[in-house]
C-alpha positions in Angstrom: 36.2 193.9 115.4 34.9 190.7 114.0 32.4 190.1 111.3 28.8 188.9 111.2 29.7 186.3 108.6 29.3 183.0 110.2 28.3 179.6 109.0 24.5 179.3 108.6 23.2 175.8 108.0 20.2 175.8 105.9 18.1 172.8 105.6 16.3 173.4 102.3 13.8 170.6 102.4 10.1 170.5 102.4 8.6 169.7 105.8 6.8 166.4 106.0 3.0 166.7 105.6 0.6 166.3 108.4 -3.2 166.4 108.9 -3.4 169.9 110.3 -4.9 172.5 108.1 -2.6 175.3 109.4 0.1 176.4 107.0 3.2 178.0 108.6 4.4 180.4 105.9 7.5 181.3 108.0 9.1 177.9 107.8 12.3 177.5 105.8 11.4 175.7 102.6 12.4 175.8 98.9 9.5 178.1 98.2 10.2 180.9 100.5 14.0 181.1 100.7 14.2 182.9 97.3 11.6 185.5 98.3 13.5 186.8 101.3 16.7 188.8 101.1 17.9 187.6 104.4 17.5 184.0 103.5 19.2 184.5 100.1 22.2 186.1 101.8 22.2 183.3 104.4 22.4 180.7 101.6 25.5 182.5 100.2 26.9 182.8 103.7 26.6 179.1 104.1 28.8 178.7 100.9 31.4 181.0 102.5 31.3 178.9 105.7 31.9 175.7 103.7 34.6 177.0 101.4 36.6 179.8 103.0 40.1 178.3 103.7 41.5 178.4 107.3 44.9 178.2 108.8 46.9 175.4 107.1 49.1 172.9 108.9 51.0 171.9 105.8 54.8 171.9 106.6 55.0 168.2 106.8 56.1 166.7 103.5 58.0 169.8 102.4 61.3 171.4 103.4 59.5 173.6 105.8 59.0 171.1 108.6 57.7 167.9 110.1 55.1 166.6 112.5 57.4 164.4 114.4 59.5 161.3 113.7 58.5 159.0 110.9 55.6 161.4 109.9 56.8 161.8 106.3 54.0 160.8 104.0 54.0 158.2 101.3 53.9 160.8 98.5 57.1 162.5 99.7 58.8 159.1 99.8 57.7 158.3 96.3 55.3 155.5 97.4 52.5 156.6 95.1 49.6 154.7 93.6 46.2 155.6 92.1 44.6 154.4 95.3 46.6 156.5 97.7 46.9 159.7 95.7 43.7 159.5 93.5 41.4 162.6 93.6 37.7 162.1 94.1 36.5 165.5 92.9 33.8 166.4 95.4 31.2 168.4 93.6 29.1 169.3 96.6 30.1 172.9 96.7 29.8 173.3 92.9 26.3 171.8 93.2 25.3 174.4 95.9 26.8 177.3 93.9 25.1 176.2 90.7 21.8 175.8 92.5 22.2 179.3 93.9 23.0 180.9 90.6 20.1 179.1 88.8 17.7 180.3 91.5 19.0 183.8 91.2 17.6 184.0 87.7 14.1 183.8 89.2 14.6 186.1 92.1 12.5 189.3 92.1 13.1 190.7 95.6 16.7 192.0 94.9 17.8 195.2 93.2 20.0 194.9 90.2 23.0 195.9 92.2 22.3 193.4 95.0 21.8 190.7 92.4 25.1 191.5 90.7 27.0 191.5 94.0 25.6 188.2 95.2 26.2 186.5 91.8 29.7 187.9 91.7 30.6 186.3 95.0 29.1 182.9 93.9 31.0 183.0 90.7 34.2 183.7 92.6 33.7 180.6 94.7 32.9 178.5 91.7 36.1 179.6 90.1 37.9 178.9 93.4 36.6 175.3 93.6 37.2 174.5 90.0 40.8 175.8 90.1 41.5 173.6 93.1 40.4 170.6 91.1 42.2 171.6 87.9 45.5 172.5 89.7 45.5 168.9 91.2 44.5 166.8 88.2 44.1 169.0 85.1 40.8 169.3 83.3 37.6 168.1 85.1 33.9 167.9 84.0 32.6 171.5 83.8 29.1 171.5 85.4 27.7 175.0 85.2 24.0 174.4 86.1 22.3 172.4 88.9 21.9 168.8 87.7 18.6 167.0 87.7 19.3 163.9 89.8 16.3 162.1 88.4 17.8 162.2 84.9 20.6 159.6 85.7 22.2 159.5 82.2 22.7 163.3 82.2 24.9 163.0 85.3 27.6 161.1 83.6 29.7 163.5 81.6 33.3 163.5 80.4 36.2 165.7 81.4 36.7 169.0 79.8 40.2 169.9 78.7 42.4 171.9 81.0 42.3 174.9 78.7 38.5 174.8 78.6 38.4 174.7 82.3 40.8 177.6 82.7 38.8 179.6 80.2 35.7 179.1 82.2 37.4 179.9 85.5 38.7 183.2 84.1 35.3 183.9 82.6 33.7 183.5 86.0 36.3 185.6 87.6 36.0 188.4 85.1 32.3 188.5 85.6 32.8 188.5 89.4 35.3 191.4 89.0 32.8 193.4 87.0 30.1 192.8 89.6 31.7 193.1 92.9 32.2 196.3 95.0 35.7 197.8 95.3 35.6 197.0 99.1 33.2 195.8 101.8 32.9 197.6 105.1 31.2 197.1 108.4 29.5 193.8 108.9 30.3 192.8 105.3 34.0 193.1 105.8 35.6 189.8 104.8 33.4 189.1 101.8 34.9 188.7 98.4 35.4 192.1 96.8 36.8 193.2 93.4 40.4 193.3 94.6 40.2 189.8 96.0 38.8 188.4 92.7 41.5 190.2 90.7 44.2 188.8 93.0 42.9 185.3 92.7 42.8 185.7 88.9 46.4 186.7 89.0 47.3 183.6 91.2 45.5 181.3 88.8 47.2 182.7 85.7 50.6 182.6 87.4 50.2 178.9 88.2 48.8 178.2 84.7 51.9 179.9 83.2 54.3 178.0 85.5 56.2 174.9 84.3 53.6 172.5 85.7 51.1 173.6 83.0 53.5 175.3 80.7 56.6 173.1 80.1 57.1 174.8 76.7 57.3 178.2 78.4 54.5 179.8 76.2 55.2 183.5 76.7 51.6 184.4 76.0 50.6 182.8 79.3 53.2 184.8 81.2 51.9 188.0 79.5 48.4 187.2 80.6 49.6 186.5 84.2 51.7 189.6 84.2 48.8 191.8 83.2 46.4 190.2 85.6 48.8 190.6 88.6 49.9 194.1 87.7 46.2 195.1 87.3 45.5 193.6 90.7 48.5 195.4 92.3 47.5 198.7 90.9 43.9 198.3 91.9 44.7 197.2 95.4 47.0 200.1 95.9 44.2 202.4 94.7 41.9 201.2 97.5 44.5 201.5 100.2 46.2 198.1 100.2 50.0 197.7 100.3 52.9 196.2 102.1 52.3 196.3 105.9 54.7 198.9 107.4 54.6 197.7 111.0 56.3 194.8 112.5 56.1 191.7 110.3 54.5 189.6 113.1 51.7 192.1 113.5 50.3 191.3 110.1 48.4 188.6 111.9 47.6 190.6 115.1 46.7 194.0 113.7 43.3 193.1 112.3 42.0 194.5 109.0 45.4 196.0 108.1 46.3 197.0 104.6 48.0 193.7 103.8 44.7 191.8 103.9 43.2 190.9 100.6 41.3 187.7 101.4 40.6 186.6 105.0 38.9 184.2 107.3 38.2 186.0 110.5 38.3 183.9 113.7 36.5 185.1 116.8 35.3 183.6 120.1 33.0 181.8 120.7 31.2 181.2 117.4 34.2 180.8 115.0 37.3 180.0 117.1 40.6 178.6 116.0 42.2 175.4 117.5 45.9 175.8 117.8 46.8 172.8 119.9 48.6 170.9 117.1 51.3 173.6 116.4 52.3 174.0 120.0 54.9 171.9 121.9 53.4 169.0 123.7 54.0 170.1 127.3 52.3 173.4 126.4 49.1 172.0 124.8 46.9 169.0 124.7 45.9 166.3 122.2 47.7 166.5 118.9 51.0 168.4 119.3 54.4 169.2 117.8 53.2 169.8 114.2 55.0 172.1 111.8 58.4 171.9 113.5 61.0 173.7 111.4 63.7 171.6 109.9 67.2 172.5 108.6 66.3 174.1 105.2 63.8 176.6 106.8 66.1 177.4 109.7 68.9 178.3 107.3 66.7 180.1 104.7 66.3 183.4 106.6 69.3 185.6 105.8 71.2 187.8 108.1 70.1 191.3 108.8 72.2 192.7 106.0 70.5 190.3 103.6 73.4 188.0 103.1 73.0 184.2 103.4 73.7 182.3 106.6 76.2 179.6 105.7 77.1 176.5 107.6 80.1 174.2 107.2 78.9 171.0 109.0 82.4 169.5 109.3 83.7 172.7 111.0 80.6 172.7 113.3 81.7 169.3 114.6 85.4 169.9 114.8 86.0 173.6 115.5 84.7 174.9 118.8 85.3 178.5 117.9 83.5 178.1 114.7 80.6 176.4 116.4 80.3 179.3 118.9 80.4 181.9 116.2 77.8 180.1 114.1 75.4 179.8 117.1 75.8 183.6 117.6 75.1 184.2 113.9 72.1 181.9 114.1 70.5 183.6 117.0 71.6 187.2 116.6 71.2 189.6 113.8 68.9 187.6 111.5 66.1 188.7 109.2 63.3 190.0 111.5 60.9 187.6 109.8 62.9 184.7 111.4 62.0 185.8 114.9 58.4 186.3 113.9 58.1 182.9 112.2 60.1 180.3 114.2 60.5 179.6 117.9 64.0 178.6 118.8 65.2 176.8 121.9 65.9 178.9 125.0 63.8 181.9 124.0 60.4 183.3 125.0 57.4 181.2 124.2 53.9 182.5 125.0 52.6 180.0 127.5 51.9 182.0 130.7 50.2 179.1 132.5 53.2 176.8 132.2 56.3 179.1 131.9 56.0 181.2 135.0 58.2 183.8 136.7 60.0 184.7 133.4 61.0 181.2 132.4 61.9 180.7 128.7 61.1 177.4 127.0 64.3 175.3 127.0 63.6 172.6 124.5 67.3 172.1 124.1 69.1 168.8 124.6 71.7 167.0 126.6 73.5 163.8 125.5 73.4 160.7 127.6 75.0 157.3 126.9 72.9 154.7 125.1 74.4 151.4 124.2 71.5 150.5 121.9 72.1 153.5 119.7 74.4 153.4 116.6 76.1 156.5 117.9 76.5 155.3 121.5 74.4 158.1 122.8 70.9 159.7 122.7 69.5 163.1 123.1 67.3 163.8 126.2 65.3 167.0 126.4 66.0 169.7 129.0 62.2 170.2 129.2 61.8 167.3 131.5 64.2 168.9 133.9 62.5 172.2 133.5 58.8 171.3 133.6 58.8 167.6 134.6 57.1 166.8 131.3 58.3 165.1 128.2 58.0 166.4 124.7 56.3 163.4 123.1 57.3 162.8 119.5 59.1 166.1 119.3 62.3 165.8 117.3 63.2 169.2 115.8 62.6 171.6 118.7 61.8 174.6 116.6 58.1 175.5 116.4 55.8 177.8 114.5 55.4 181.3 115.9 53.7 182.9 112.9 50.1 183.6 113.7 50.3 181.9 117.1 47.6 183.3 119.5 49.8 184.4 122.4 46.9 184.5 124.9 46.2 180.8 124.8 46.8 178.4 127.7 46.4 174.6 127.8 42.8 175.1 128.9 42.0 177.5 126.1 44.1 176.1 123.3 41.0 175.6 121.1 39.8 179.2 121.5 42.3 181.0 119.3 41.2 184.1 117.4 44.1 184.8 115.0 42.7 185.6 111.6 43.9 183.6 108.6 44.9 185.8 105.6 44.5 183.6 102.5 45.7 186.3 100.1 48.1 189.0 101.3 49.1 192.0 99.3 52.7 190.7 99.4 51.7 187.6 97.5 50.0 189.6 94.7 53.1 191.8 94.5 55.4 188.8 94.3 53.2 187.1 91.7 53.5 190.2 89.6 57.3 190.3 90.1 57.8 186.7 89.2 55.8 187.2 86.0 57.9 190.3 85.2 61.1 188.2 85.4 59.8 185.6 83.0 59.2 188.4 80.5 62.7 189.8 80.9 61.5 192.8 82.9 64.3 192.3 85.4 64.2 195.8 86.9 60.5 195.4 87.8 61.1 191.9 89.3 64.1 193.1 91.4 62.3 196.1 92.7 59.6 193.9 94.1 62.2 191.8 95.9 63.8 195.0 97.3 60.4 196.3 98.5 59.6 193.1 100.2 62.9 192.9 102.0 62.8 196.6 102.9 59.4 196.0 104.5 60.8 193.0 106.4 63.5 195.2 108.0 66.5 194.0 106.0 69.3 196.5 105.8 69.5 198.3 102.4 73.3 198.0 102.0 74.1 199.3 98.6 70.4 199.4 97.8 69.8 195.8 96.9 68.9 194.5 100.4 71.3 191.5 100.0 69.8 190.4 96.6 72.7 189.7 94.3 70.7 188.1 91.4 71.2 189.7 88.0 70.3 187.1 85.3 66.8 185.8 84.7 67.6 182.4 86.1 69.2 183.9 89.2 66.2 186.2 89.8 64.0 183.2 89.4 65.9 181.4 92.1 65.8 184.5 94.3 62.0 184.5 94.0 61.9 180.8 95.1 64.1 181.6 98.0 62.1 184.7 99.0 58.7 183.0 98.8 60.1 180.3 101.1 60.9 182.9 103.7 58.0 185.3 103.3 55.3 182.6 103.2 56.7 180.1 105.6 53.9 178.1 107.3 51.2 179.8 105.1 50.5 176.6 103.1 52.1 177.8 99.8 55.4 175.9 99.7 54.1 172.6 98.3 52.0 174.3 95.5 55.1 176.4 94.7 57.4 173.5 94.5 54.9 171.5 92.4 54.1 174.3 89.9 57.8 175.0 89.4 58.3 171.2 88.9 61.1 171.3 91.5 60.7 168.1 93.4 64.4 167.7 92.9 65.0 170.3 95.5 63.4 168.0 98.1 65.0 164.9 96.8 68.4 166.5 97.1 67.9 166.9 100.8 67.4 163.2 101.3 66.6 163.3 105.0 64.9 165.8 107.2 67.8 167.3 109.1 68.1 169.6 112.0 70.2 171.5 114.5 70.2 170.5 118.1 71.3 173.0 120.7 73.2 170.7 123.1 74.3 171.7 126.6 78.0 171.0 127.1 78.5 170.0 130.7 75.0 169.8 132.3 76.0 167.7 135.3 78.7 170.2 136.4 77.1 173.6 135.8 74.9 173.5 138.9 71.4 174.8 138.9 70.3 176.0 135.5 68.5 179.3 135.4 65.5 178.8 133.2 64.8 182.5 132.9 68.1 183.0 131.0 67.9 182.9 127.2 70.0 182.2 124.1 70.3 185.9 123.3 72.7 186.2 126.2 76.3 185.4 124.9 77.3 183.9 128.3 74.4 181.5 128.1 75.2 180.5 124.5 78.7 179.5 125.7 77.1 176.7 127.7 75.8 175.2 124.5 76.9 174.0 121.1 75.1 173.1 117.9 75.0 169.6 116.6 73.8 168.8 113.1 71.4 165.9 113.1 71.3 164.3 109.6 68.0 162.4 110.0 65.6 163.7 112.6 63.2 160.8 111.8 65.6 158.4 113.3 65.1 156.0 110.4 66.7 156.7 107.1 64.0 154.9 105.0 62.0 158.1 105.7 63.7 160.0 102.8 62.5 162.5 100.2 62.2 160.4 97.0 59.4 162.2 95.0 58.6 160.7 91.7 59.8 163.0 88.9 57.5 161.4 86.3 54.2 162.2 88.1 53.2 165.9 88.4 49.4 165.7 88.2 47.5 163.6 90.6 45.4 160.7 89.3 41.7 160.4 89.2 40.6 158.0 91.9 39.4 154.6 90.8 36.0 155.1 92.4 35.3 158.0 90.1 36.2 156.1 87.0 34.3 153.0 88.2 31.1 155.2 88.6 31.5 157.0 85.3 32.9 155.2 82.3 33.3 158.5 80.4 36.0 159.7 82.7 39.5 159.1 81.3 42.6 158.7 83.6 45.5 161.0 83.3 48.2 159.9 80.8 50.9 159.9 83.6 48.9 157.2 85.2 48.2 155.0 82.2 45.2 156.8 80.8 44.5 158.9 77.7 43.8 162.3 79.2 46.5 164.9 78.7 46.4 167.6 81.5 48.5 169.9 79.4 45.9 170.4 76.6 
């Protein structure tokens, strides 16, 4: 069942005057909005519509994936300037929220409880918006009331310190937590409730305690983050939330399950989800081939027993038996999350209008001579032989399965209805566990990792589900690794790498590499049966894996992130408009984002 929360556009402007004497008291205008409960709720619903995050397509620029050859952005390549990375601080939503909160002080048609709940939701969204800005640049101007645009000098204010901003964000969240209901039901399901506000407070404090904002490792910040996240975990459990116990992939298909903490509900036809860009080009239209998995993500998922999947690239090239065994280990007996997250060549892909009569999607490769190539050959896709269509800019061959609406066809690729879960219970639990580790509560931190892996379907083994970490630093790395797996394609990887100040992990990769499944003797095997799949050992014997060092095809597309710039700069346009705004010190200014 889908909600009644949809985007409502309110045009809060006085209608132009005319010579008629009749006054239409039913028109929408600034005078009557605040005397009508429905209109007040609609104004807040409009804020939801503008601000609720949706499905991210954010693998490009990280070690999760790519959007095709040469798609690596300038930031990942270290080509950064104030002009191409500067933040403009859009205050449009803050302005609407402040206007709403100011007007609520004058409203008389709401009960005290209704007033509290509406204000609590607005305060959550103000905190949400401000933290997005602060996480990017450090402190920003704190505007807490609707500004009088006729008083021009009052509009130009200086930046508040980062610590002042964080204090205000937490203040707003604490007031929201005290004001919101434990849960919403019925048509209100999906609105911000107490548990959601608590979970977001935990996320904010975790990120504020992380090395990005806390290079001196102030333990009091970790204490605050630990308490906030533990409180959130305990509260959410008390209202029925927890780790989803069904199949991992069904977290996105079994709507309103106990994993959901904060959600954007998609439904047809009023609030549908376009999924054209994450599908392979022959199975979609317009933009295609985004979020293709690259080598680090392909290798990140462990085996079913929790042990790591290892690859010796030299043996892959020179030892046929090793290659065959590695291909088996790659396809068979992996962490169940692997199969729910990434599509691999020669397996089932949900495209009933194109892959008929049991066909799998064979975006594998065959090698053909190419005199112009440095290697003397090039890779041609088997898809052209299978479907008579090319794959456009595709280069990895591994696509996002997580959250893919399996009912879509080329004609309906814009009509998806898979809900986006912005905050899952697993994230809150892992936020708590990460904080526990930083406070030397290793048993608590490890138990979270065990619980997450147990839910995923990893075998217990001796009881540690393949987790071998013991020391604080090893457990920290285990959290980095597990978040990479658990939250793949959920838009969290970049913020995690940045808050950990671990751009070096990307730089160490150099290029975006991959694994090509290459058919051995295509010209002599006769007619290929497209209904076969890679889970059949006899089919796998027809292929071998080749490691592709640079999928971009041009080695100037290389991870080279600047290790001296962690906060984004303020855009020149902002500083030009307001002389009171100081630039961040990393970018030649006087403002210190760490204060």
